[in-house]
C-alpha positions in Angstrom: 6.7 -4.3 -18.0 9.2 -1.6 -18.6 7.7 1.8 -19.4 4.1 0.6 -19.1 3.3 3.7 -17.0 5.9 6.0 -18.5 5.4 9.7 -17.5 2.7 8.9 -14.9 3.0 10.2 -11.4 2.5 7.9 -8.4 2.3 8.5 -4.6 3.0 5.6 -2.2 2.3 6.0 1.5 4.8 4.4 3.8 7.3 4.0 1.0 10.7 4.1 2.9 10.9 0.4 3.7 9.4 -3.1 3.1 6.5 -3.5 0.7 6.1 0.3 0.3 9.7 0.8 -0.8 9.5 -2.1 -3.2 6.4 -0.7 -4.7 7.9 2.8 -5.1 11.0 1.4 -6.9 8.9 -1.0 -9.1 6.7 1.9 -10.3 9.7 3.9 -11.1 11.1 1.0 -13.1 7.8 0.9 -15.0 8.2 4.5 -15.9 6.5 6.6 -13.3 7.8 9.6 -11.3 7.3 8.6 -7.7 6.5 10.5 -4.5 6.3 8.6 -1.2 5.7 9.3 2.4 7.8 8.3 5.4 7.3 8.8 9.1 10.8 9.2 10.6 13.6 7.3 8.9 15.2 9.9 6.7 18.2 7.7 5.9 15.9 4.8 4.6 13.9 7.4 2.6 17.1 8.7 1.0 18.0 5.2 -0.2 14.6 4.8 -1.9 15.0 8.2 -3.5 18.4 7.1 -4.9 16.8 3.9 -6.3 14.0 5.8 -8.0 16.5 8.2 -9.6 18.7 5.3 -10.7 15.6 4.0 -12.6 15.7 7.4 -14.5 12.7 8.9 -12.8 12.0 11.9 -10.5 11.6 11.2 -6.8 10.0 13.1 -3.9 10.2 12.0 -0.2 7.6 13.5 2.0 7.9 13.3 5.8 4.3 12.7 7.0 2.7 10.7 9.8 -0.2 8.8 8.3 -2.2 9.1 11.5 -2.2 12.9 11.0 -5.2 13.6 8.8 -3.9 17.0 7.6 -0.5 15.5 6.7 -2.2 12.8 4.6 -4.1 15.3 2.5 -1.0 17.6 2.3 1.1 14.7 0.9 -1.4 14.2 -2.0 -1.5 17.9 -2.7 2.3 18.2 -2.6 2.8 15.3 -5.0 0.3 16.8 -7.5 1.7 20.3 -7.1 5.4 19.2 -7.5 4.9 16.9 -10.5 1.9 18.6 -12.0 -0.4 15.6 -11.9 -1.3 12.5 -10.1 -2.2 9.1 -11.7 -1.5 6.4 -9.2 -2.1 6.3 -5.4 -0.9 3.3 -3.4 -2.0 3.3 0.2 0.5 1.2 2.0 1.3 2.8 5.4 -0.2 0.9 8.3 -0.1 0.0 12.0 0.3 -3.6 12.9 -0.9 -4.5 16.4 -1.2 -8.1 17.6 -2.8 -8.5 21.0 -5.7 -10.3 22.6 -8.8 -8.2 22.3 -9.0 -7.6 26.1 -5.5 -6.1 26.0 -6.0 -3.6 23.2 -5.7 -0.1 24.6 -7.6 2.9 23.5 -4.5 4.5 22.1 -3.7 1.4 20.0 -7.3 1.3 18.8 -7.3 5.0 17.8 -3.9 4.9 16.0 -4.7 1.7 14.1 -8.0 3.1 12.8 -6.5 6.4 12.0 -3.6 4.9 10.0 -5.2 1.8 8.5 -8.7 3.2 7.7 -9.0 6.9 8.0 -5.8 7.7 6.2 -6.5 5.5 3.1 -10.0 7.1 2.9 -8.6 10.7 3.2 -5.8 10.0 0.7 -8.2 8.5 -1.8 -10.6 11.4 -1.3 -7.9 13.9 -1.9 -6.4 12.0 -4.8 -9.8 11.8 -6.5 -9.9 15.6 -6.6 -6.5 15.7 -8.2 -6.3 12.5 -10.2 -6.5 12.3 -14.0 -9.3 10.2 -15.5 -8.1 6.6 -15.9 -6.1 6.8 -12.7 -5.4 4.0 -10.3 -5.9 3.6 -6.5 -4.5 0.5 -4.8 -4.8 -0.4 -1.1 -2.3 -2.7 0.5 -4.5 -4.9 2.7 -3.6 -8.2 4.4 -4.2 -11.9 4.0 -5.7 -11.8 7.6 -8.6 -9.9 6.2 -9.6 -13.2 4.6 -8.3 -15.6 7.3 -7.2 -15.0 10.8 -5.2 -18.1 11.7 -4.2 -17.4 15.3 -5.5 -15.2 18.2 -4.6 -11.6 18.6 -5.6 -10.3 15.2 -9.0 -8.8 16.0 -8.0 -5.1 15.6 -5.6 -5.5 12.7 -8.0 -7.8 10.8 -10.9 -5.4 11.3 -8.9 -2.5 10.0 -7.8 -4.3 6.9 -11.2 -5.8 6.2 -12.6 -2.2 6.2 -10.6 -1.6 3.0 -12.7 -4.1 1.1 -15.9 -2.0 1.6 -13.9 1.2 0.9 -12.6 -0.2 -2.4 -16.0 -1.4 -3.5 -17.6 1.9 -2.8 -14.9 4.0 -4.4 -14.9 1.7 -7.5 -18.5 2.7 -8.0 -17.9 6.4 -7.2 -14.9 6.7 -9.5 -15.7 4.2 -12.2 -17.4 6.8 -14.5 -14.0 8.5 -14.7 -12.2 5.2 -15.6 -10.4 5.3 -12.2 -9.9 1.8 -10.8 -9.8 0.9 -7.1 -8.4 -2.4 -5.8 -6.8 -4.1 -2.8 -3.7 -6.3 -2.8 -3.7 -8.6 0.2 -0.1 -9.8 0.8 0.7 -13.0 2.8 3.8 -13.4 5.0 6.3 -11.1 3.4 10.0 -10.7 4.2 10.3 -7.3 5.8 12.1 -5.7 8.7 9.0 -6.1 10.8 8.4 -9.7 9.8 11.6 -11.2 8.6 11.7 -14.6 6.8 14.3 -15.8 9.3 12.4 -14.6 12.3 11.5 -16.7 15.3 7.9 -17.4 14.1 8.7 -17.4 10.4 8.5 -21.2 10.0 5.0 -21.2 11.5 3.8 -18.4 9.3 5.3 -19.9 6.1 3.6 -23.2 6.9 0.2 -21.5 6.6 1.0 -20.9 2.9 0.6 -23.5 0.1 4.1 -22.6 -1.1 5.7 -22.9 2.4 7.7 -19.7 2.1 7.6 -16.0 2.5 7.1 -13.5 -0.3 9.8 -11.1 -1.3 8.5 -7.5 -1.2 9.2 -7.3 -5.0 6.6 -10.0 -5.6 3.9 -7.9 -4.0 5.1 -4.8 -5.8 4.8 -6.6 -9.2 1.1 -7.1 -8.7 0.7 -3.5 -7.7 2.5 -2.3 -10.8 0.3 -4.5 -12.9 -2.8 -3.0 -11.5 -1.3 0.5 -12.0 -0.6 -0.2 -15.7 -2.7 -1.0 -18.7 -3.3 -4.6 -17.4 -5.4 -3.2 -14.6 -7.8 -1.2 -16.7 -10.7 -3.6 -16.3 -10.0 -4.7 -12.8 -11.8 -2.7 -10.1 -13.6 -3.1 -6.8 -11.9 -6.3 -5.9 -9.3 -7.8 -3.6 -6.4 -9.8 -5.0 -4.5 -12.2 -2.7 -0.7 -12.4 -3.2 -0.3 -14.8 -0.3 1.3 -18.0 -1.6 -2.0 -19.9 -1.1 -2.4 -18.7 2.5 -6.1 -18.3 1.9 -6.6 -21.4 -0.2 
């Protein structure tokens, strides 16, 4: 799908590692100039910048904490101001808390909601003001929004399920401008936070029909498809890329 979104501009939140980094690089390979946010790891962000440039595209790394409402909006504005437009927004940054419901503290609750729900709303709101007609908004959700297979997922599942309602509402709001809004729900994916060779990986992989983890690039491929011409008539829906986890 080389050059399917050539000369478009994309912003990926949480793009310095894992799924976010894979998405940022894949969009660059598809022809987009890519900005991405990162919270603290400047070295990792620098490596993603190098990969985007190696694909022949412009890159912009923005240090921003997604739990900071002002920083979220500023990242959208900086992307649009630097590149002169905004065509694609991918909301990827998230907090992942696993704990029994009676052990979830107020601070964990507030940060999870701020990062997983408020930030995607604010980013999409800001992007809608800047985005060209025919743009794309993609939320990175989670398979546990569809199925919570073990205890401790109440907070995280709630936060990711909220994105379904957000996407459906935004799809209606922005549809007249040809802007599509969708969710990609990954299953177990091989990242630093959840490695395919981790202690619990065999259990997680066994929940899938394919009995394996996804590579981040497999999630990124779906995001890139939705960001391109193939996603023009797909909106207001959640797409599972979970190896049959939800089957």
